[in-house]
C-alpha positions, 0 to 999 in steps of 0.5 A: 145257846148255840153250839158249833163243833168244828172238826178238822179232817185228819189223815185218820179220817181219810183212812177211815173213809177209805175203809168204809168206802171199800167195804160198801163197794163205793168205788166213786168214793174210793176214787175220790179219796185216792191220790193220782200217784196212790201206791198199793203194796201187797203182803208179798211186797208187790207194788201197783202205782196210780189211781186208775190201776189200783181202782181197777184192782179194787173192783176186780177184788170185789168181783172175785170176793164179793163179801170181802171186808176190811175189819179194823181192831186197832188204829194208831198213828206213828209219825207219817204212818197210820198203823192198822190191825184187823182182818180181811174177811171173806169166804175166799180162802186166798184173800182172807186172813188176820192182817196189819196195814200201813197207810199214808194219807193227807186230810183229803187223799189216800197216798199209800196202802200196804198189807202185811199178813200173818199167814203165807198168803199169795200176792193179792196183786198177782192173784187178781192179775192172774184171773184177768188173763 
């Protein structure tokens, strides 16, 4: 008897693949998942738009905090949003904290990633851009 399992990709699968690629520093994988107009919104409500600028920021975060990891405790779908509770783990005190994220995705592309922090942490976008100067 042959058993076929057909799995249909979902936005949650895309978000999980994004987190896995980010944690593995697989930036080719991250790039393949980002929509051209991908939006990154940090905990200070600062926004960065576009695949290339966001990918450059992700690479810079990996340079500044090579041990940076996204740890997911819970993930739920609420309408078009995928809500995630977890932690940003790193030895860099500016970048690690208990965090919630909100993602928007299609079955094949990440559209948006927003961070919410429980702590008063600085804007990740500002912090990373400041270190480039």
